C-alpha positions in Angstrom: -18.3 24.8 5.4 -18.0 27.2 8.4 -15.1 26.2 10.7 -17.6 24.9 13.3 -19.6 22.6 11.0 -18.9 19.2 9.5 -20.8 16.7 7.3 -21.4 13.1 8.5 -24.0 10.4 8.4 -27.0 10.2 10.6 -27.0 6.6 11.5 -25.4 3.2 10.6 -26.4 1.8 7.1 -25.6 -1.5 5.5 -25.7 -2.7 1.9 -24.7 -5.9 -0.1 -23.2 -5.8 -3.6 -21.9 -8.5 -5.8 -19.1 -8.5 -8.4 -18.7 -11.7 -10.5 -19.1 -14.3 -7.7 -17.7 -12.3 -4.8 -20.1 -10.7 -2.2 -19.3 -7.4 -0.6 -21.2 -6.5 2.6 -20.7 -2.8 3.4 -21.3 -1.0 6.6 -21.0 2.7 7.3 -21.5 4.4 10.7 -20.9 7.6 12.5 -18.0 7.6 14.9 -16.5 10.1 17.5 -13.1 8.5 17.9 -10.6 5.7 17.3 -12.1 3.7 20.1 -15.4 3.5 18.1 -13.4 2.1 15.1 -11.8 -0.7 17.2 -15.2 -1.6 18.8 -17.0 -1.7 15.4 -14.2 -3.8 13.7 -14.1 -6.3 16.5 -17.9 -6.7 16.3 -17.9 -6.9 12.6 -15.2 -9.7 12.6 -17.0 -11.6 15.2 -20.4 -11.4 13.4 -19.0 -12.2 9.9 -16.2 -14.4 11.1 -16.2 -16.7 8.0 -15.5 -13.8 5.6 -12.3 -13.5 3.6 -11.5 -9.8 4.3 -12.7 -6.9 6.4 -11.3 -3.8 4.6 -12.1 -0.3 6.0 -11.3 3.4 6.0 -12.3 6.2 8.3 -12.0 9.9 8.6 -12.2 11.8 12.0 -12.1 15.5 13.1 -13.7 18.6 11.7 -11.0 19.0 9.1 -10.9 15.2 8.3 -7.1 15.1 8.8 -7.2 12.0 11.0 -7.7 9.1 8.6 -6.7 5.6 7.9 -7.3 3.1 5.2 -6.7 -0.8 5.7 -6.6 -3.4 3.0 -6.9 -6.4 5.4 -4.8 -8.8 3.2 -6.0 -7.5 -0.2 -3.3 -6.3 -2.6 -1.7 -3.1 -1.3 -3.9 0.0 -2.2 -6.7 -2.1 -3.6 -9.4 -1.8 -0.9 -8.8 0.7 1.9 -7.8 3.6 -0.3 -10.8 3.2 -2.7 -13.1 3.1 0.3 -11.4 6.3 1.8 -11.8 7.9 -1.7 -15.6 7.4 -1.4 -15.7 8.9 2.0 -13.7 11.9 0.7 -15.9 12.1 -2.4 -18.9 12.9 -0.2 -16.9 15.4 2.0 -17.7 13.2 5.1 -15.9 13.0 8.4 -16.4 11.2 11.7 -17.3 8.2 9.5 -16.2 4.5 9.3 -16.8 2.4 6.4 -16.1 -1.4 6.5 -16.5 -3.4 3.3 -16.5 -7.2 4.1 -15.7 -9.5 1.2 -16.7 -13.2 0.7 -14.5 -14.6 -2.0 -16.5 -16.3 -4.7 -13.8 -18.2 -6.4 -13.0 -15.7 -9.2 -10.0 -13.3 -8.9 -10.9 -9.8 -9.7 -7.4 -8.4 -10.2 -6.1 -5.2 -8.6 -8.0 -2.9 -10.9 -11.3 -5.0 -10.4 -10.8 -5.0 -6.6 -10.4 -1.1 -6.7 -13.5 -0.7 -8.6 -15.4 -3.2 -6.4 -14.5 -1.8 -3.1 -14.9 1.9 -4.3 -18.2 1.0 -5.8 -19.5 -0.8 -2.8 -18.5 2.2 -0.5 -20.0 4.7 -2.9 -23.3 2.8 -3.3 -23.6 2.6 0.5 -22.8 6.4 1.0 -25.2 7.5 -1.7 -27.9 5.7 0.2 -27.0 7.2 3.6 -28.7 10.1 5.2 -26.1 12.9 5.4 -26.3 15.6 8.1 -24.5 18.7 9.0 -23.3 18.9 12.7 -22.1 21.6 14.8 -18.9 21.8 16.9 -20.1 23.1 20.2 -18.0 24.9 22.9 -18.9 24.6 26.6 -19.0 27.7 28.7 -19.6 27.8 32.5 -21.1 30.9 33.8 -21.7 31.9 37.4 -23.6 35.2 38.3 -26.0 36.7 40.8 -29.7 35.7 40.8 -30.7 39.2 39.9 -29.3 38.7 36.4 -31.2 35.6 35.4 -33.5 37.4 32.9 -30.7 39.2 31.1 -28.6 36.0 30.8 -31.4 34.0 29.5 -32.1 36.7 26.9 -28.5 36.6 25.7 -28.3 32.8 25.6 -31.6 32.7 23.5 -30.3 35.5 21.2 -27.2 33.5 20.1 -29.0 30.3 19.8 -27.0 28.6 22.6 -28.4 25.9 24.8 -28.3 25.3 28.5 -26.8 21.9 29.3 -26.9 22.1 33.1 -28.1 24.4 35.8 -27.3 24.7 39.5 -28.4 27.2 42.1 -26.7 28.2 45.4 -25.6 31.7 46.3 -25.3 32.2 42.6 -26.7 30.8 39.4 -24.3 28.3 37.8 -24.9 27.4 34.1 -23.2 25.1 31.6 -23.9 26.6 28.2 -23.2 25.0 24.9 -22.8 27.3 22.0 -21.4 26.8 18.4 -17.6 27.4 18.5 -17.4 30.5 16.3 -20.0 32.3 18.6 -18.3 31.5 21.9 -16.3 34.7 22.2 -19.4 36.9 21.3 -21.5 35.0 23.9 -18.9 35.7 26.6 -18.8 39.4 25.7 -22.6 39.7 25.8 -22.8 38.0 29.1 -20.3 40.4 30.6 -22.2 43.3 29.1 -25.6 42.0 30.3 -24.4 41.4 33.8 -22.3 44.7 34.1 -19.3 42.4 34.6 -20.9 40.4 37.4 -20.2 37.1 35.9 -17.4 34.5 36.1 -16.8 32.6 32.9 -14.8 29.3 32.2 -14.4 27.7 28.8 
């Protein structure tokens, strides 16, 4: 994918699967940071307080290099890593997957647990709506009122969006543009205003 795009899920999704007599309640949701992870896990543990395990994995960042897998008491490597493998299989980032297990009395063995947790996560993500999101760069521009038309034309031409507008002696815009187009937008703004623009960001 381009360096300012990433694949994630559109909204939270839940699914229940069963392996032998154990129930696996899976939850996936889009996240923006580790604080979201902590908040979701706390809510999940409170809601499903009688469950045996709350195993999870997440990936964060456009390159997906910020990740973690947690077995929550299951044998080492039998839960968190298989969940993370499912996330990676679909090329997703900014995603948290929690698989909650209710033990049904029959041990699955390490291999069985790996298959169960990976299968629960994959089944969940197969059912999710996956979307491409852009990484946007904020640019603050200040320029004389006489250049409003030219500036608006440039902004529309590169597909940028105006997030905030303020007027005083000058026009002040907060512009959001996809990261790979930020430098080009700045150059075009300078050209369109004959250098009569101040830029930050």
